[in-house]
PDB file of N, CA, C and O in Angstrom:
ATOM      1  N   UNK A   1      63.840  56.897 133.218  1.00  0.00           N
ATOM      2  CA  UNK A   1      63.284  58.276 133.273  1.00  0.00           C
ATOM      3  C   UNK A   1      62.085  58.402 134.187  1.00  0.00           C
ATOM      4  O   UNK A   1      61.118  57.667 133.987  1.00  0.00           O
ATOM      5  N   UNK A   2      62.076  59.234 135.125  1.00  0.00           N
ATOM      6  CA  UNK A   2      61.077  59.389 136.087  1.00  0.00           C
ATOM      7  C   UNK A   2      59.831  60.295 135.446  1.00  0.00           C
ATOM      8  O   UNK A   2      59.871  60.723 134.293  1.00  0.00           O
ATOM      9  N   UNK A   3      58.884  60.490 136.225  1.00  0.00           N
ATOM     10  CA  UNK A   3      57.787  61.344 135.771  1.00  0.00           C
ATOM     11  C   UNK A   3      58.117  62.828 135.476  1.00  0.00           C
ATOM     12  O   UNK A   3      57.680  63.413 134.485  1.00  0.00           O
ATOM     13  N   UNK A   4      58.911  63.389 136.396  1.00  0.00           N
ATOM     14  CA  UNK A   4      59.425  64.791 136.319  1.00  0.00           C
ATOM     15  C   UNK A   4      60.224  64.910 135.004  1.00  0.00           C
ATOM     16  O   UNK A   4      59.997  65.835 134.225  1.00  0.00           O
ATOM     17  N   UNK A   5      61.136  63.994 134.767  1.00  0.00           N
ATOM     18  CA  UNK A   5      61.917  64.147 133.504  1.00  0.00           C
ATOM     19  C   UNK A   5      61.013  63.859 132.320  1.00  0.00           C
ATOM     20  O   UNK A   5      61.294  64.440 131.272  1.00  0.00           O
ATOM     21  N   UNK A   6      60.063  63.118 132.337  1.00  0.00           N
ATOM     22  CA  UNK A   6      59.095  62.951 131.157  1.00  0.00           C
ATOM     23  C   UNK A   6      58.330  64.305 131.000  1.00  0.00           C
ATOM     24  O   UNK A   6      58.197  64.794 129.878  1.00  0.00           O
ATOM     25  N   UNK A   7      57.844  64.892 132.070  1.00  0.00           N
ATOM     26  CA  UNK A   7      57.136  66.046 131.993  1.00  0.00           C
ATOM     27  C   UNK A   7      58.014  67.184 131.388  1.00  0.00           C
ATOM     28  O   UNK A   7      57.536  67.904 130.511  1.00  0.00           O
ATOM     29  N   UNK A   8      59.224  67.353 131.815  1.00  0.00           N
ATOM     30  CA  UNK A   8      59.965  68.437 131.152  1.00  0.00           C
ATOM     31  C   UNK A   8      60.339  68.014 129.752  1.00  0.00           C
ATOM     32  O   UNK A   8      60.436  68.919 128.924  1.00  0.00           O
ATOM     33  N   UNK A   9      60.548  66.859 129.392  1.00  0.00           N
ATOM     34  CA  UNK A   9      60.809  66.407 128.000  1.00  0.00           C
ATOM     35  C   UNK A   9      59.764  66.836 127.119  1.00  0.00           C
ATOM     36  O   UNK A   9      60.020  67.401 126.055  1.00  0.00           O
ATOM     37  N   UNK A  10      58.407  66.557 127.572  1.00  0.00           N
ATOM     38  CA  UNK A  10      57.254  66.833 126.743  1.00  0.00           C
ATOM     39  C   UNK A  10      57.131  68.425 126.633  1.00  0.00           C
ATOM     40  O   UNK A  10      56.783  68.965 125.583  1.00  0.00           O
ATOM     41  N   UNK A  11      57.426  69.095 127.736  1.00  0.00           N
ATOM     42  CA  UNK A  11      57.307  70.520 127.639  1.00  0.00           C
ATOM     43  C   UNK A  11      58.234  71.183 126.730  1.00  0.00           C
ATOM     44  O   UNK A  11      57.891  72.179 126.094  1.00  0.00           O
ATOM     45  N   UNK A  12      59.615  70.568 126.628  1.00  0.00           N
ATOM     46  CA  UNK A  12      60.634  71.113 125.832  1.00  0.00           C
ATOM     47  C   UNK A  12      60.114  70.749 124.431  1.00  0.00           C
ATOM     48  O   UNK A  12      60.309  71.578 123.543  1.00  0.00           O
ATOM     49  N   UNK A  13      59.467  69.588 124.126  1.00  0.00           N
ATOM     50  CA  UNK A  13      58.990  69.221 122.785  1.00  0.00           C
ATOM     51  C   UNK A  13      57.934  70.270 122.184  1.00  0.00           C
ATOM     52  O   UNK A  13      57.902  70.597 120.997  1.00  0.00           O
ATOM     53  N   UNK A  14      57.054  70.760 123.209  1.00  0.00           N
ATOM     54  CA  UNK A  14      55.902  71.462 122.774  1.00  0.00           C
ATOM     55  C   UNK A  14      56.244  73.017 122.826  1.00  0.00           C
ATOM     56  O   UNK A  14      55.539  73.826 122.222  1.00  0.00           O
ATOM     57  N   UNK A  15      57.285  73.377 123.524  1.00  0.00           N
ATOM     58  CA  UNK A  15      57.568  74.720 123.614  1.00  0.00           C
ATOM     59  C   UNK A  15      57.705  75.552 122.390  1.00  0.00           C
ATOM     60  O   UNK A  15      57.157  76.651 122.303  1.00  0.00           O
ATOM     61  N   UNK A  16      58.474  75.008 121.389  1.00  0.00           N
ATOM     62  CA  UNK A  16      58.510  75.866 120.068  1.00  0.00           C
ATOM     63  C   UNK A  16      57.027  76.078 119.438  1.00  0.00           C
ATOM     64  O   UNK A  16      56.699  77.161 118.956  1.00  0.00           O
ATOM     65  N   UNK A  17      56.243  75.066 119.477  1.00  0.00           N
ATOM     66  CA  UNK A  17      54.942  75.229 118.840  1.00  0.00           C
ATOM     67  C   UNK A  17      54.082  76.202 119.535  1.00  0.00           C
ATOM     68  O   UNK A  17      53.372  77.001 118.925  1.00  0.00           O
ATOM     69  N   UNK A  18      54.155  76.123 120.848  1.00  0.00           N
ATOM     70  CA  UNK A  18      53.267  77.194 121.678  1.00  0.00           C
ATOM     71  C   UNK A  18      53.865  78.552 121.557  1.00  0.00           C
ATOM     72  O   UNK A  18      53.110  79.514 121.413  1.00  0.00           O
ATOM     73  N   UNK A  19      55.195  78.721 121.603  1.00  0.00           N
ATOM     74  CA  UNK A  19      55.691  79.956 121.401  1.00  0.00           C
ATOM     75  C   UNK A  19      55.479  80.569 120.017  1.00  0.00           C
ATOM     76  O   UNK A  19      55.207  81.763 119.887  1.00  0.00           O
ATOM     77  N   UNK A  20      55.609  79.722 118.980  1.00  0.00           N
ATOM     78  CA  UNK A  20      55.107  80.263 117.585  1.00  0.00           C
ATOM     79  C   UNK A  20      53.737  80.629 117.544  1.00  0.00           C
ATOM     80  O   UNK A  20      53.406  81.692 117.018  1.00  0.00           O
ATOM     81  N   UNK A  21      52.913  79.860 118.044  1.00  0.00           N
ATOM     82  CA  UNK A  21      51.441  80.218 118.095  1.00  0.00           C
ATOM     83  C   UNK A  21      51.204  81.599 118.820  1.00  0.00           C
ATOM     84  O   UNK A  21      50.533  82.472 118.271  1.00  0.00           O
ATOM     85  N   UNK A  22      51.750  81.773 120.027  1.00  0.00           N
ATOM     86  CA  UNK A  22      51.548  82.955 120.679  1.00  0.00           C
ATOM     87  C   UNK A  22      52.125  84.192 119.912  1.00  0.00           C
ATOM     88  O   UNK A  22      51.441  85.205 119.771  1.00  0.00           O
ATOM     89  N   UNK A  23      53.272  84.101 119.468  1.00  0.00           N
ATOM     90  CA  UNK A  23      53.948  85.140 118.712  1.00  0.00           C
ATOM     91  C   UNK A  23      53.210  85.484 117.397  1.00  0.00           C
ATOM     92  O   UNK A  23      53.021  86.640 117.017  1.00  0.00           O
ATOM     93  N   UNK A  24      52.860  84.508 116.817  1.00  0.00           N
ATOM     94  CA  UNK A  24      52.091  84.882 115.475  1.00  0.00           C
ATOM     95  C   UNK A  24      50.696  85.400 115.586  1.00  0.00           C
ATOM     96  O   UNK A  24      50.220  86.166 114.749  1.00  0.00           O
ATOM     97  N   UNK A  25      50.021  84.949 116.681  1.00  0.00           N
ATOM     98  CA  UNK A  25      48.715  85.443 117.042  1.00  0.00           C
ATOM     99  C   UNK A  25      48.696  86.816 117.460  1.00  0.00           C
ATOM    100  O   UNK A  25      47.764  87.582 117.217  1.00  0.00           O
ATOM    101  N   UNK A  26      49.839  87.146 118.152  1.00  0.00           N
ATOM    102  CA  UNK A  26      50.042  88.608 118.573  1.00  0.00           C
ATOM    103  C   UNK A  26      50.202  89.506 117.329  1.00  0.00           C
ATOM    104  O   UNK A  26      49.559  90.533 117.110  1.00  0.00           O
ATOM    105  N   UNK A  27      51.243  88.915 116.476  1.00  0.00           N
ATOM    106  CA  UNK A  27      51.528  89.823 115.317  1.00  0.00           C
ATOM    107  C   UNK A  27      50.274  89.969 114.425  1.00  0.00           C
ATOM    108  O   UNK A  27      49.972  91.029 113.877  1.00  0.00           O
ATOM    109  N   UNK A  28      49.545  88.785 114.321  1.00  0.00           N
ATOM    110  CA  UNK A  28      48.275  89.006 113.396  1.00  0.00           C
ATOM    111  C   UNK A  28      47.305  89.937 113.867  1.00  0.00           C
ATOM    112  O   UNK A  28      46.710  90.701 113.106  1.00  0.00           O
ATOM    113  N   UNK A  29      47.102  89.892 115.273  1.00  0.00           N
ATOM    114  CA  UNK A  29      46.185  90.898 115.834  1.00  0.00           C
ATOM    115  C   UNK A  29      46.738  92.247 115.564  1.00  0.00           C
ATOM    116  O   UNK A  29      45.925  93.131 115.297  1.00  0.00           O
ATOM    117  N   UNK A  30      47.995  92.533 115.595  1.00  0.00           N
ATOM    118  CA  UNK A  30      48.488  93.798 115.538  1.00  0.00           C
ATOM    119  C   UNK A  30      48.535  94.344 114.095  1.00  0.00           C
ATOM    120  O   UNK A  30      48.313  95.521 113.810  1.00  0.00           O
ATOM    121  N   UNK A  31      48.832  93.419 113.256  1.00  0.00           N
ATOM    122  CA  UNK A  31      48.939  93.805 111.815  1.00  0.00           C
ATOM    123  C   UNK A  31      47.659  93.926 111.048  1.00  0.00           C
ATOM    124  O   UNK A  31      47.533  94.832 110.225  1.00  0.00           O
ATOM    125  N   UNK A  32      46.650  93.014 111.285  1.00  0.00           N
ATOM    126  CA  UNK A  32      45.382  93.002 110.846  1.00  0.00           C
ATOM    127  C   UNK A  32      44.284  93.310 111.723  1.00  0.00           C
ATOM    128  O   UNK A  32      43.401  92.473 111.912  1.00  0.00           O
ATOM    129  N   UNK A  33      44.261  94.532 112.318  1.00  0.00           N
ATOM    130  CA  UNK A  33      43.306  94.935 113.291  1.00  0.00           C
ATOM    131  C   UNK A  33      41.906  94.865 112.818  1.00  0.00           C
ATOM    132  O   UNK A  33      41.043  94.393 113.558  1.00  0.00           O
ATOM    133  N   UNK A  34      41.602  95.337 111.544  1.00  0.00           N
ATOM    134  CA  UNK A  34      40.255  95.434 111.014  1.00  0.00           C
ATOM    135  C   UNK A  34      39.633  94.008 110.993  1.00  0.00           C
ATOM    136  O   UNK A  34      38.674  93.720 111.709  1.00  0.00           O
ATOM    137  N   UNK A  35      40.209  93.152 110.162  1.00  0.00           N
ATOM    138  CA  UNK A  35      39.621  91.848 109.840  1.00  0.00           C
ATOM    139  C   UNK A  35      39.513  90.887 111.087  1.00  0.00           C
ATOM    140  O   UNK A  35      38.573  90.097 111.177  1.00  0.00           O
ATOM    141  N   UNK A  36      40.435  90.968 111.984  1.00  0.00           N
ATOM    142  CA  UNK A  36      40.452  90.167 113.065  1.00  0.00           C
ATOM    143  C   UNK A  36      39.944  90.897 114.353  1.00  0.00           C
ATOM    144  O   UNK A  36      40.262  90.475 115.465  1.00  0.00           O
ATOM    145  N   UNK A  37      39.256  91.850 114.210  1.00  0.00           N
ATOM    146  CA  UNK A  37      38.690  92.684 115.370  1.00  0.00           C
ATOM    147  C   UNK A  37      37.801  91.865 116.203  1.00  0.00           C
ATOM    148  O   UNK A  37      37.894  91.969 117.426  1.00  0.00           O
ATOM    149  N   UNK A  38      36.870  90.984 115.629  1.00  0.00           N
ATOM    150  CA  UNK A  38      35.898  90.268 116.455  1.00  0.00           C
ATOM    151  C   UNK A  38      36.521  88.868 116.958  1.00  0.00           C
ATOM    152  O   UNK A  38      35.977  88.232 117.861  1.00  0.00           O
ATOM    153  N   UNK A  39      37.668  88.439 116.330  1.00  0.00           N
ATOM    154  CA  UNK A  39      38.220  87.198 116.858  1.00  0.00           C
ATOM    155  C   UNK A  39      39.027  87.391 118.169  1.00  0.00           C
ATOM    156  O   UNK A  39      39.934  88.222 118.184  1.00  0.00           O
ATOM    157  N   UNK A  40      38.734  86.658 119.265  1.00  0.00           N
ATOM    158  CA  UNK A  40      39.586  86.937 120.470  1.00  0.00           C
ATOM    159  C   UNK A  40      41.021  86.361 120.231  1.00  0.00           C
ATOM    160  O   UNK A  40      41.295  85.403 119.509  1.00  0.00           O
ATOM    161  N   UNK A  41      41.866  87.101 120.952  1.00  0.00           N
ATOM    162  CA  UNK A  41      43.384  86.680 120.768  1.00  0.00           C
ATOM    163  C   UNK A  41      43.629  85.270 121.196  1.00  0.00           C
ATOM    164  O   UNK A  41      44.480  84.593 120.619  1.00  0.00           O
ATOM    165  N   UNK A  42      42.888  84.780 122.229  1.00  0.00           N
ATOM    166  CA  UNK A  42      43.205  83.450 122.708  1.00  0.00           C
ATOM    167  C   UNK A  42      42.791  82.336 121.770  1.00  0.00           C
ATOM    168  O   UNK A  42      43.337  81.233 121.743  1.00  0.00           O
ATOM    169  N   UNK A  43      41.716  82.738 120.953  1.00  0.00           N
ATOM    170  CA  UNK A  43      41.381  81.755 119.886  1.00  0.00           C
ATOM    171  C   UNK A  43      42.353  81.573 118.765  1.00  0.00           C
ATOM    172  O   UNK A  43      42.595  80.510 118.194  1.00  0.00           O
ATOM    173  N   UNK A  44      42.898  82.782 118.512  1.00  0.00           N
ATOM    174  CA  UNK A  44      43.947  82.766 117.402  1.00  0.00           C
ATOM    175  C   UNK A  44      45.124  82.052 117.899  1.00  0.00           C
ATOM    176  O   UNK A  44      45.690  81.238 117.169  1.00  0.00           O
ATOM    177  N   UNK A  45      45.542  82.301 119.105  1.00  0.00           N
ATOM    178  CA  UNK A  45      46.674  81.717 119.569  1.00  0.00           C
ATOM    179  C   UNK A  45      46.604  80.168 119.823  1.00  0.00           C
ATOM    180  O   UNK A  45      47.562  79.440 119.562  1.00  0.00           O
ATOM    181  N   UNK A  46      45.509  79.732 120.308  1.00  0.00           N
ATOM    182  CA  UNK A  46      45.146  78.324 120.467  1.00  0.00           C
ATOM    183  C   UNK A  46      45.250  77.587 119.270  1.00  0.00           C
ATOM    184  O   UNK A  46      45.960  76.589 119.147  1.00  0.00           O
ATOM    185  N   UNK A  47      44.398  78.177 118.206  1.00  0.00           N
ATOM    186  CA  UNK A  47      44.458  77.396 116.961  1.00  0.00           C
ATOM    187  C   UNK A  47      45.690  77.359 116.206  1.00  0.00           C
ATOM    188  O   UNK A  47      46.016  76.359 115.568  1.00  0.00           O
ATOM    189  N   UNK A  48      46.491  78.568 116.261  1.00  0.00           N
ATOM    190  CA  UNK A  48      47.792  78.492 115.709  1.00  0.00           C
ATOM    191  C   UNK A  48      48.896  77.571 116.396  1.00  0.00           C
ATOM    192  O   UNK A  48      49.749  76.952 115.760  1.00  0.00           O
ATOM    193  N   UNK A  49      48.768  77.565 117.755  1.00  0.00           N
ATOM    194  CA  UNK A  49      49.653  76.634 118.553  1.00  0.00           C
ATOM    195  C   UNK A  49      49.193  75.184 118.361  1.00  0.00           C
ATOM    196  O   UNK A  49      50.068  74.319 118.399  1.00  0.00           O
ATOM    197  N   UNK A  50      47.894  74.814 118.156  1.00  0.00           N
ATOM    198  CA  UNK A  50      47.533  73.579 117.995  1.00  0.00           C
ATOM    199  C   UNK A  50      47.925  73.003 116.685  1.00  0.00           C
ATOM    200  O   UNK A  50      48.245  71.820 116.570  1.00  0.00           O
ATOM    201  N   UNK A  51      47.896  73.947 115.578  1.00  0.00           N
ATOM    202  CA  UNK A  51      48.340  73.498 114.183  1.00  0.00           C
ATOM    203  C   UNK A  51      49.851  73.286 114.285  1.00  0.00           C
ATOM    204  O   UNK A  51      50.384  72.303 113.770  1.00  0.00           O
ATOM    205  N   UNK A  52      50.537  74.221 114.954  1.00  0.00           N
ATOM    206  CA  UNK A  52      52.064  74.016 114.965  1.00  0.00           C
ATOM    207  C   UNK A  52      52.296  72.672 115.666  1.00  0.00           C
ATOM    208  O   UNK A  52      53.071  71.872 115.142  1.00  0.00           O
ATOM    209  N   UNK A  53      51.724  72.393 116.729  1.00  0.00           N
ATOM    210  CA  UNK A  53      51.937  71.215 117.505  1.00  0.00           C
ATOM    211  C   UNK A  53      51.688  69.965 116.730  1.00  0.00           C
ATOM    212  O   UNK A  53      52.485  69.027 116.746  1.00  0.00           O
ATOM    213  N   UNK A  54      50.473  69.960 115.989  1.00  0.00           N
ATOM    214  CA  UNK A  54      50.279  68.863 115.067  1.00  0.00           C
ATOM    215  C   UNK A  54      51.299  68.576 113.972  1.00  0.00           C
ATOM    216  O   UNK A  54      51.546  67.421 113.627  1.00  0.00           O
ATOM    217  N   UNK A  55      51.926  69.710 113.393  1.00  0.00           N
ATOM    218  CA  UNK A  55      52.924  69.621 112.536  1.00  0.00           C
ATOM    219  C   UNK A  55      54.240  69.078 113.087  1.00  0.00           C
ATOM    220  O   UNK A  55      54.978  68.307 112.473  1.00  0.00           O
ATOM    221  N   UNK A  56      54.467  69.592 114.384  1.00  0.00           N
ATOM    222  CA  UNK A  56      55.624  68.967 115.083  1.00  0.00           C
ATOM    223  C   UNK A  56      55.516  67.533 115.364  1.00  0.00           C
ATOM    224  O   UNK A  56      56.509  66.837 115.151  1.00  0.00           O
ATOM    225  N   UNK A  57      54.460  67.009 115.805  1.00  0.00           N
ATOM    226  CA  UNK A  57      54.137  65.680 116.039  1.00  0.00           C
ATOM    227  C   UNK A  57      54.361  64.841 114.750  1.00  0.00           C
ATOM    228  O   UNK A  57      54.989  63.782 114.743  1.00  0.00           O
ATOM    229  N   UNK A  58      53.740  65.463 113.565  1.00  0.00           N
ATOM    230  CA  UNK A  58      53.765  64.724 112.333  1.00  0.00           C
ATOM    231  C   UNK A  58      55.224  64.648 111.833  1.00  0.00           C
ATOM    232  O   UNK A  58      55.632  63.632 111.270  1.00  0.00           O
ATOM    233  N   UNK A  59      56.062  65.799 112.055  1.00  0.00           N
ATOM    234  CA  UNK A  59      57.393  65.742 111.660  1.00  0.00           C
ATOM    235  C   UNK A  59      58.251  64.724 112.514  1.00  0.00           C
ATOM    236  O   UNK A  59      59.214  64.129 112.030  1.00  0.00           O
ATOM    237  N   UNK A  60      57.833  64.569 113.815  1.00  0.00           N
ATOM    238  CA  UNK A  60      58.477  63.561 114.665  1.00  0.00           C
ATOM    239  C   UNK A  60      58.106  62.105 113.987  1.00  0.00           C
ATOM    240  O   UNK A  60      58.971  61.262 113.746  1.00  0.00           O
ATOM    241  N   UNK A  61      56.853  61.942 113.743  1.00  0.00           N
ATOM    242  CA  UNK A  61      56.580  60.603 113.268  1.00  0.00           C
ATOM    243  C   UNK A  61      57.179  60.266 111.901  1.00  0.00           C
ATOM    244  O   UNK A  61      57.592  59.127 111.684  1.00  0.00           O
ATOM    245  N   UNK A  62      57.236  61.210 110.991  1.00  0.00           N
ATOM    246  CA  UNK A  62      57.538  60.971 109.595  1.00  0.00           C
ATOM    247  C   UNK A  62      59.102  60.812 109.629  1.00  0.00           C
ATOM    248  O   UNK A  62      59.583  59.832 109.061  1.00  0.00           O
ATOM    249  N   UNK A  63      60.002  61.798 110.320  1.00  0.00           N
ATOM    250  CA  UNK A  63      61.288  61.807 110.213  1.00  0.00           C
ATOM    251  C   UNK A  63      61.959  60.928 111.157  1.00  0.00           C
ATOM    252  O   UNK A  63      63.071  60.471 110.892  1.00  0.00           O
ATOM    253  N   UNK A  64      61.290  60.635 112.354  1.00  0.00           N
ATOM    254  CA  UNK A  64      61.780  59.894 113.393  1.00  0.00           C
ATOM    255  C   UNK A  64      62.654  60.534 114.324  1.00  0.00           C
ATOM    256  O   UNK A  64      63.180  59.922 115.254  1.00  0.00           O
ATOM    257  N   UNK A  65      62.834  61.829 114.085  1.00  0.00           N
ATOM    258  CA  UNK A  65      63.674  62.778 115.025  1.00  0.00           C
ATOM    259  C   UNK A  65      62.961  64.049 115.375  1.00  0.00           C
ATOM    260  O   UNK A  65      62.149  64.577 114.616  1.00  0.00           O
ATOM    261  N   UNK A  66      63.281  64.505 116.510  1.00  0.00           N
ATOM    262  CA  UNK A  66      62.758  65.910 116.838  1.00  0.00           C
ATOM    263  C   UNK A  66      63.755  67.015 116.344  1.00  0.00           C
ATOM    264  O   UNK A  66      64.958  66.759 116.392  1.00  0.00           O
ATOM    265  N   UNK A  67      63.342  68.186 115.890  1.00  0.00           N
ATOM    266  CA  UNK A  67      64.172  69.283 115.773  1.00  0.00           C
ATOM    267  C   UNK A  67      64.727  69.341 114.295  1.00  0.00           C
ATOM    268  O   UNK A  67      65.713  70.020 114.009  1.00  0.00           O
ATOM    269  N   UNK A  68      64.023  68.578 113.369  1.00  0.00           N
ATOM    270  CA  UNK A  68      64.642  68.848 112.036  1.00  0.00           C
ATOM    271  C   UNK A  68      64.000  70.057 111.409  1.00  0.00           C
ATOM    272  O   UNK A  68      62.909  70.534 111.724  1.00  0.00           O
ATOM    273  N   UNK A  69      64.901  70.528 110.390  1.00  0.00           N
ATOM    274  CA  UNK A  69      64.436  71.934 109.855  1.00  0.00           C
ATOM    275  C   UNK A  69      63.116  71.760 108.985  1.00  0.00           C
ATOM    276  O   UNK A  69      62.322  72.692 108.861  1.00  0.00           O
ATOM    277  N   UNK A  70      62.929  70.566 108.412  1.00  0.00           N
ATOM    278  CA  UNK A  70      61.583  70.587 107.637  1.00  0.00           C
ATOM    279  C   UNK A  70      60.471  70.483 108.604  1.00  0.00           C
ATOM    280  O   UNK A  70      59.352  70.815 108.211  1.00  0.00           O
ATOM    281  N   UNK A  71      60.626  70.071 109.801  1.00  0.00           N
ATOM    282  CA  UNK A  71      59.583  69.945 110.721  1.00  0.00           C
ATOM    283  C   UNK A  71      59.272  71.394 111.244  1.00  0.00           C
ATOM    284  O   UNK A  71      58.102  71.685 111.488  1.00  0.00           O
ATOM    285  N   UNK A  72      60.246  72.284 111.419  1.00  0.00           N
ATOM    286  CA  UNK A  72      60.021  73.638 111.819  1.00  0.00           C
ATOM    287  C   UNK A  72      59.495  74.465 110.554  1.00  0.00           C
ATOM    288  O   UNK A  72      58.728  75.415 110.717  1.00  0.00           O
ATOM    289  N   UNK A  73      59.906  74.095 109.371  1.00  0.00           N
ATOM    290  CA  UNK A  73      59.254  74.714 108.150  1.00  0.00           C
ATOM    291  C   UNK A  73      57.626  74.388 108.149  1.00  0.00           C
ATOM    292  O   UNK A  73      56.797  75.255 107.874  1.00  0.00           O
ATOM    293  N   UNK A  74      57.316  73.170 108.457  1.00  0.00           N
ATOM    294  CA  UNK A  74      55.992  72.645 108.414  1.00  0.00           C
ATOM    295  C   UNK A  74      55.269  73.306 109.537  1.00  0.00           C
ATOM    296  O   UNK A  74      54.085  73.573 109.330  1.00  0.00           O
ATOM    297  N   UNK A  75      55.821  73.634 110.769  1.00  0.00           N
ATOM    298  CA  UNK A  75      55.100  74.283 111.847  1.00  0.00           C
ATOM    299  C   UNK A  75      54.825  75.809 111.374  1.00  0.00           C
ATOM    300  O   UNK A  75      53.738  76.349 111.580  1.00  0.00           O
ATOM    301  N   UNK A  76      55.813  76.404 110.777  1.00  0.00           N
ATOM    302  CA  UNK A  76      55.303  77.825 110.297  1.00  0.00           C
ATOM    303  C   UNK A  76      54.363  77.743 109.198  1.00  0.00           C
ATOM    304  O   UNK A  76      53.504  78.623 109.161  1.00  0.00           O
ATOM    305  N   UNK A  77      54.360  76.875 108.318  1.00  0.00           N
ATOM    306  CA  UNK A  77      53.372  76.762 107.341  1.00  0.00           C
ATOM    307  C   UNK A  77      51.963  76.488 107.954  1.00  0.00           C
ATOM    308  O   UNK A  77      50.974  77.157 107.653  1.00  0.00           O
ATOM    309  N   UNK A  78      51.953  75.529 108.770  1.00  0.00           N
ATOM    310  CA  UNK A  78      50.730  75.176 109.522  1.00  0.00           C
ATOM    311  C   UNK A  78      50.069  76.239 110.336  1.00  0.00           C
ATOM    312  O   UNK A  78      48.850  76.379 110.429  1.00  0.00           O
ATOM    313  N   UNK A  79      51.053  77.039 110.968  1.00  0.00           N
ATOM    314  CA  UNK A  79      50.558  78.118 111.862  1.00  0.00           C
ATOM    315  C   UNK A  79      49.969  79.315 110.906  1.00  0.00           C
ATOM    316  O   UNK A  79      48.966  79.958 111.219  1.00  0.00           O
ATOM    317  N   UNK A  80      50.688  79.527 109.746  1.00  0.00           N
ATOM    318  CA  UNK A  80      50.198  80.546 108.859  1.00  0.00           C
ATOM    319  C   UNK A  80      48.837  80.179 108.227  1.00  0.00           C
ATOM    320  O   UNK A  80      47.946  81.010 108.047  1.00  0.00           O
ATOM    321  N   UNK A  81      48.749  78.954 107.923  1.00  0.00           N
ATOM    322  CA  UNK A  81      47.458  78.487 107.299  1.00  0.00           C
ATOM    323  C   UNK A  81      46.384  78.568 108.292  1.00  0.00           C
ATOM    324  O   UNK A  81      45.257  78.925 107.952  1.00  0.00           O
ATOM    325  N   UNK A  82      46.684  78.241 109.560  1.00  0.00           N
ATOM    326  CA  UNK A  82      45.644  78.350 110.578  1.00  0.00           C
ATOM    327  C   UNK A  82      45.202  79.810 110.815  1.00  0.00           C
ATOM    328  O   UNK A  82      44.008  80.053 110.990  1.00  0.00           O
ATOM    329  N   UNK A  83      46.126  80.781 110.826  1.00  0.00           N
ATOM    330  CA  UNK A  83      45.784  82.172 111.064  1.00  0.00           C
ATOM    331  C   UNK A  83      45.075  82.706 109.687  1.00  0.00           C
ATOM    332  O   UNK A  83      44.205  83.575 109.740  1.00  0.00           O
ATOM    333  N   UNK A  84      45.432  82.227 108.663  1.00  0.00           N
ATOM    334  CA  UNK A  84      44.707  82.679 107.387  1.00  0.00           C
ATOM    335  C   UNK A  84      43.350  82.173 107.352  1.00  0.00           C
ATOM    336  O   UNK A  84      42.437  82.898 106.955  1.00  0.00           O
ATOM    337  N   UNK A  85      43.117  80.807 107.794  1.00  0.00           N
ATOM    338  CA  UNK A  85      41.781  80.390 107.782  1.00  0.00           C
ATOM    339  C   UNK A  85      40.820  81.100 108.755  1.00  0.00           C
ATOM    340  O   UNK A  85      39.640  81.317 108.482  1.00  0.00           O
ATOM    341  N   UNK A  86      41.484  81.482 110.043  1.00  0.00           N
ATOM    342  CA  UNK A  86      40.681  82.298 110.967  1.00  0.00           C
ATOM    343  C   UNK A  86      40.229  83.587 110.335  1.00  0.00           C
ATOM    344  O   UNK A  86      39.073  83.981 110.487  1.00  0.00           O
ATOM    345  N   UNK A  87      41.191  84.305 109.572  1.00  0.00           N
ATOM    346  CA  UNK A  87      40.989  85.578 109.087  1.00  0.00           C
ATOM    347  C   UNK A  87      39.981  85.580 107.890  1.00  0.00           C
ATOM    348  O   UNK A  87      39.147  86.467 107.707  1.00  0.00           O
ATOM    349  N   UNK A  88      40.150  84.533 107.135  1.00  0.00           N
ATOM    350  CA  UNK A  88      39.217  84.290 106.109  1.00  0.00           C
ATOM    351  C   UNK A  88      37.730  84.079 106.360  1.00  0.00           C
ATOM    352  O   UNK A  88      36.847  84.416 105.570  1.00  0.00           O
ATOM    353  N   UNK A  89      37.552  83.526 107.463  1.00  0.00           N
ATOM    354  CA  UNK A  89      36.243  83.201 107.951  1.00  0.00           C
ATOM    355  C   UNK A  89      35.396  84.502 108.384  1.00  0.00           C
ATOM    356  O   UNK A  89      34.165  84.523 108.375  1.00  0.00           O
ATOM    357  N   UNK A  90      36.154  85.508 108.735  1.00  0.00           N
ATOM    358  CA  UNK A  90      35.503  86.678 109.316  1.00  0.00           C
ATOM    359  C   UNK A  90      35.213  87.760 108.190  1.00  0.00           C
ATOM    360  O   UNK A  90      34.666  88.823 108.481  1.00  0.00           O
TER     361      UNK A  90
END
């Protein structure tokens, strides 16, 4: 495996977590305009994507495989907790 293949492999691994973070941050800003008015969208997106990526890495370490449904469920849960924590603090 050369460097370019490794790069694309890591990008493919992180893409679901980043996409989940972006979509959920956008939906949260749209649905809860009042409580999240002072929180920048980029902060919501980065924290949600980071929490999802940590859950994805934990799922890979625990299960030994990428793409398990339990890992995706943990990603959604981690993303929701991250957004809730951000909203709770305001």
